[in-house]
N, C-alpha and C positions, 0 to 999 in steps of 0.2 A: 587525434584519431580521423580529424575530415583529411586532407592529402590523402591518408593512407584510403582509408576503404567508405569516405564518402558518410559520412556519421555527422552530425554537431553534438560535442556532448554538452548539456549545458547540467548545471547544479542548483541543487536546493539547497536549503538549511533545516535543519531540524527545528528551527523555531518558526517557519513557515506552519508547520502542523500545527506545533504547540497553540500558534494565533489560531488558527481554526479554528482549534476545539475549546481554545478559553472562549473567544469571541463566541460561540456557536455557528462558523459556516461550513454546514452538515448537511443535510436532506437531511430531517430530522425525522423524518415517516421512511426512509429509508433506513438511516438508521434500525429503528424499531425492530423493523423486519427482518436487518441483518444481523441485528444483535439476537434475534429470536430464534435461524436459524445456527449463526453461530452453537447456540448452548445447547440447539437438539441436536447436531451432526455433532462438536467435534467435542470430544472426553477427554476429561483431566487427565495427565500420566500420574501417576504414584510422586509425591513430594517426598525421595528421599533424606532429606534436611534435616537433621538434628529439631524438634519439636519447637526448643527457642529463638532457632532460625524460619521454622516455616511459615509464612505471612498467614495468617486471618484469611477465614471466609468471606471475609467481607473488604481486606485486602485482596482479593480470587478476584472477584467481583468485578469492583476496577478496574483492576487490571484488561478482565476481559473486554469492557466496554470502551476502554482506552483501546485496546489493539486494534477494536472494527469501528472505532472514529475514526483511529490513523489509517486502517484500509480501503476505506469508504472515500478519504482526504486525500489521498499518494495519489487511487482513482482517478480521483478527479485534478488533482496539478498536472499528471498526464495526460489524460483525457479531452480535458474539459469537462465540464456538466453547463449544459443551458437550462437546469433550473436554480443555476448560483444568481445568475441573472434574472430571471424573475423575482428572485429574493431581492433585489440591490448591490449585488455585491458581482456586476458585468467585469470587472479585473480577475476577481479567481473564476467565473468562464471559461476561460478559454482554454487553456490546459495548453498543455505544449507537443503535440502532437508525437510523441513519446511511442517507439515499439520496442520499451526496455525500459528498464531503472534494476537500481542500487543501494545500498546504502551501506553507513561502515558500520561492523558490530554484527554482534547478534541475539544482542538485547531482547530484539522485537523482531525473530523470523521469521516468527509465525506466519506473520501477514505474508508473508512472500509464498508459502504454501498455499493459500486462498488463492489470491493471482494465477498461482499455477495450474492451481485447479478449475480455476472459470465461472467457479455461481459464488453467488453469498448472498442471501435471499432471492429477492424477484430477479434479479438481473444476471444477464450472462455474458460475462469476459473474459481471457485469457490472453497473460503476455509474461513474459522472463522478470523476476525479481529478484536480486541477487546480492548476497555478501562483499566485498569488496575484493574480494580475493578471488572469488569466483567469476569475475565477470572477465578474466579472460579464458576461462572455458569455452566459455557460453556464446564467445565474438562468429563464432564458425556459423551460429543457424542465423545469424544477418545478410551472410552473403547473399540471397537474394533481392535484398529491401536494398542494398548500395548501386550507386555509380558504374563503384571500380570494376563490378565483372561485368557493366552492362557492355 
């Protein structure tokens, strides 16, 4: 991609997100605000699965918590977060200076909606996050950011 449009892609495996969740490398104060905002603003849809396949209320709450943590962590990976440095995680505070991000699969695509909406709790930020196949649809958004067109 870089030779054509001046963008250098970088890949981060999901295990990095899981590591940060497991070791609680996210701002817990920000997480509480974001989780509260998510539960207030985001309605759960009707579960069309047969009753024996539906998740329990406790499972659904854990999934909501996971998605909010994942959203905050992905934002930190993409943009950086000086709060991580204050908490003793210098490397995790740096970020990648990203203008876009993506993921493979649709299991957790809800967080992409939160990024595009641009608000989660008290923070305000917005950029595109898409699934693996969608990346070709959105590449034109970034023409103004590339040196190719300069």
